[in-house]
C-alpha positions as CSV (number, residue, x, y, z in Angstrom):
1,M,85.2,78.2,133.2
2,T,85.9,81.9,132.6
3,W,86.9,84.9,134.6
4,V,84.5,87.6,135.8
5,I,85.1,91.3,136.6
6,T,82.9,92.2,139.6
7,S,81.4,95.5,140.8
8,L,84.6,96.1,142.7
9,C,85.8,97.5,139.4
10,R,82.8,99.9,139.1
11,D,84.0,103.5,138.5
12,K,87.6,102.4,139.2
13,V,88.5,101.0,135.7
14,D,92.2,100.4,136.2
15,M,93.6,99.0,133.0
16,A,96.4,96.8,134.4
17,C,94.4,93.7,133.5
18,V,93.9,94.9,129.9
19,E,97.6,95.2,129.4
20,V,98.3,91.5,130.3
21,C,95.4,89.8,128.5
22,P,96.9,87.8,125.7
23,V,93.6,87.6,123.7
24,D,92.1,91.1,124.3
25,C,89.0,89.8,125.9
26,I,88.8,92.6,128.5
27,V,86.6,95.3,127.2
28,Q,84.8,98.5,128.1
29,Y,81.2,99.5,127.2
30,T,81.0,102.2,124.6
31,G,77.2,102.3,124.2
32,D,74.7,104.8,125.6
33,D,72.9,102.8,128.3
34,A,74.9,103.2,131.4
35,S,72.2,101.6,133.4
36,A,72.6,98.4,131.4
37,F,76.4,98.3,131.6
38,P,77.9,100.4,134.4
39,N,81.3,102.0,134.1
40,Q,83.6,99.1,134.7
41,L,85.6,96.6,132.6
42,Y,84.1,93.3,131.4
43,I,85.5,89.9,130.3
44,D,84.0,88.5,127.2
45,P,83.3,84.8,128.2
46,E,83.5,83.7,124.6
47,E,86.9,85.1,124.0
48,C,88.5,84.4,127.4
49,I,91.0,81.5,127.3
50,N,90.9,81.0,131.1
51,C,94.6,81.8,131.5
52,G,94.0,83.8,134.7
53,V,96.8,86.4,134.1
54,C,94.4,89.2,134.6
55,E,93.4,88.3,138.2
56,P,96.7,89.1,140.0
57,E,97.1,92.3,138.0
58,C,93.9,93.9,139.2
59,P,94.8,96.3,142.0
60,W,91.1,96.5,143.1
61,E,91.0,92.7,143.5
62,A,87.8,92.7,141.4
63,I,88.5,89.6,139.2
64,F,87.4,86.1,140.1
65,E,87.0,82.7,138.4
66,D,83.3,82.4,137.6
67,E,83.0,79.5,140.0
68,Q,84.6,81.5,142.8
69,V,82.7,84.8,142.5
70,P,81.4,85.7,146.0
71,D,77.7,85.4,146.4
72,L,77.5,89.2,146.9
73,F,78.7,89.6,143.3
74,E,76.7,86.8,141.7
75,A,74.8,89.2,139.4
76,D,78.2,90.3,137.9
77,T,78.7,86.9,136.4
78,A,75.4,87.3,134.4
79,L,76.3,90.9,133.6
80,N,79.7,89.8,132.0
81,A,77.9,87.1,130.1
82,R,75.4,89.6,128.6
83,I,78.0,91.4,126.7
84,V,78.1,88.6,124.2
85,D,74.7,89.8,122.9
86,V,75.9,93.3,122.3
87,R,79.6,92.8,121.7
88,D,79.7,95.5,119.0
89,Q,79.1,98.1,121.8
90,F,82.3,97.1,123.6
91,E,85.9,97.6,122.7
92,V,89.3,97.0,124.2
93,P,90.2,100.2,126.0
94,E,93.4,102.1,125.6
95,K,95.7,102.0,128.7
96,E,95.5,105.2,130.7
97,D,98.3,106.2,133.0
98,G,97.5,106.5,136.6
99,D,98.7,105.6,140.0
100,P,97.5,102.3,141.5
101,P,95.2,102.5,144.5
102,S,96.6,102.4,148.0
103,P,95.8,99.5,150.3
104,D,93.4,101.8,152.2
105,E,91.6,102.7,149.0
106,V,91.2,99.0,148.1
107,K,89.9,98.3,151.6
108,A,87.4,101.3,151.4
109,N,86.1,100.1,148.1
110,K,85.5,96.6,149.4
111,E,83.7,98.1,152.4
112,K,81.6,100.2,150.1
113,W,80.3,97.0,148.4
114,G,80.0,95.1,151.7
115,Y,82.7,92.6,150.8
116,D,85.1,91.4,153.4
117,G,87.2,89.1,151.3
């Protein structure tokens, strides 16, 4: 079992989860093909130790255990797994200061993706 960052992180990229990860397995794509790896964070399934400390830190509620990923975000599990093949194009991002999203912003983001969880 590992953890998966879903599309709820897309273009949000809050780094709270990065700060708490004890093994630096949360990474960001640095390559040139944005269609292959959209602007979001990813969890390297080979480095993740399944501690789960990232999940409650995500203000966008975008992180799920792989077995608990909602069907709507099923493709995100495979997307996170694909980073293993091109791991050299990912790096642990530097924390950027910013305000956490409001509850209304989180709700609007979920609605955007059609997720009611």
